[in-house]
Legacy VTK file of the C-alpha trace (Angstrom):
# vtk DataFile Version 3.0
C-alpha trace
ASCII
DATASET POLYDATA
POINTS 127 float
-49.498 38.128 18.266
-52.906 39.814 17.318
-55.490 40.852 19.653
-57.873 38.031 18.526
-55.276 35.267 19.245
-54.422 36.937 22.743
-58.122 36.837 23.570
-58.494 33.220 22.351
-55.277 32.205 24.397
-56.502 33.921 27.373
-60.129 32.118 27.144
-58.650 28.744 26.678
-56.569 29.077 29.814
-59.794 30.172 31.745
-61.921 27.345 30.136
-59.526 24.648 31.345
-61.385 22.124 33.702
-60.989 22.823 37.339
-60.027 19.561 39.059
-61.185 18.573 42.510
-59.012 16.605 44.979
-61.064 13.647 44.146
-60.562 14.064 40.402
-56.790 14.555 40.852
-56.642 11.249 42.823
-58.469 9.517 40.268
-56.182 10.859 37.470
-53.156 9.831 39.268
-54.372 6.394 40.034
-55.469 5.808 36.551
-52.054 6.879 35.222
-50.332 4.575 37.553
-52.621 1.698 37.046
-52.247 1.962 33.350
-48.494 1.856 33.701
-48.774 -1.059 36.016
-50.885 -2.868 33.418
-48.793 -1.930 30.427
-45.540 -3.044 32.155
-47.051 -6.286 33.323
-48.133 -7.291 29.956
-44.660 -6.594 28.606
-43.167 -9.623 30.441
-39.476 -9.651 31.335
-38.774 -6.882 28.700
-41.084 -4.515 30.749
-39.497 -5.073 34.153
-37.697 -1.711 34.319
-40.979 -0.100 33.561
-42.846 -2.318 36.017
-40.228 -1.327 38.819
-40.912 2.431 38.033
-44.631 1.891 38.100
-44.505 0.070 41.419
-42.340 2.816 42.829
-44.949 5.381 41.877
-47.814 3.234 43.229
-46.092 2.742 46.468
-45.335 6.397 46.940
-49.020 7.091 46.122
-50.276 4.547 48.737
-47.781 5.889 51.244
-49.211 9.359 50.691
-52.706 8.028 51.205
-51.486 6.296 54.370
-50.068 9.416 55.834
-53.250 11.424 54.830
-55.647 9.069 56.396
-53.531 8.709 59.618
-53.962 12.603 60.063
-56.469 13.248 62.809
-57.724 16.254 60.897
-58.721 13.925 57.953
-62.432 14.441 57.253
-63.213 10.897 56.085
-65.085 8.541 58.346
-62.901 6.492 60.737
-63.751 3.117 59.292
-62.875 4.279 55.796
-59.672 5.760 56.872
-58.820 2.381 58.553
-59.616 0.469 55.504
-57.532 2.835 53.291
-54.610 2.598 55.703
-54.903 -1.322 55.720
-54.803 -1.247 51.749
-51.727 1.034 51.952
-50.057 -1.448 54.099
-51.050 -4.367 51.978
-49.854 -2.520 48.823
-46.454 -1.700 50.230
-45.903 -5.161 51.436
-47.222 -6.837 48.183
-44.930 -4.622 46.082
-41.882 -6.015 47.929
-43.266 -9.436 46.990
-43.769 -8.602 43.445
-40.178 -7.253 43.151
-38.817 -10.586 44.818
-40.670 -12.438 42.157
-43.063 -14.217 44.716
-46.269 -12.349 43.832
-48.294 -10.962 40.871
-49.261 -7.466 40.059
-52.977 -8.311 39.473
-54.078 -7.516 43.182
-52.517 -4.107 43.031
-54.197 -3.406 39.687
-57.575 -4.626 41.245
-57.205 -2.496 44.403
-56.483 0.632 42.217
-59.356 0.066 39.966
-61.840 -0.365 42.881
-60.593 2.803 44.419
-60.964 4.547 41.178
-64.590 3.282 40.878
-65.235 4.542 44.394
-63.800 7.964 43.418
-66.126 7.998 40.489
-69.048 7.191 42.689
-69.370 3.746 41.152
-69.022 1.777 44.427
-71.257 -1.071 45.404
-73.612 1.156 47.345
-73.894 3.779 44.525
-77.197 4.472 42.941
-77.190 6.535 39.787
LINES 1 128
127 0 1 2 3 4 5 6 7 8 9 10 11 12 13 14 15 16 17 18 19 20 21 22 23 24 25 26 27 28 29 30 31 32 33 34 35 36 37 38 39 40 41 42 43 44 45 46 47 48 49 50 51 52 53 54 55 56 57 58 59 60 61 62 63 64 65 66 67 68 69 70 71 72 73 74 75 76 77 78 79 80 81 82 83 84 85 86 87 88 89 90 91 92 93 94 95 96 97 98 99 100 101 102 103 104 105 106 107 108 109 110 111 112 113 114 115 116 117 118 119 120 121 122 123 124 125 126
């Protein structure tokens, strides 16, 4: 490898974007939400993919619940309570989807709303 290509490779690694915790949460939610949408549109043939996406979504929301339950979490108490409630709803609703008694749309809507909040596009946001 030439000196020029080594320098170029080193620069590319440094130039990689640095992700914030918020950005990472957004990216994970976006990936999972995309998987939920895609599997949902596939009908019965997409059920295995739907199960996988639901599992990933439930794990993510369980992680959110644990995080906001921590007394050291810096978010305001009312926001922490709302996120915890959404986690409980998501976990319970996922079981209903898997049993065939509920639709995926509410989970997609919740994830999309959270992603908008992470991007600063909530109802109270002013550009």
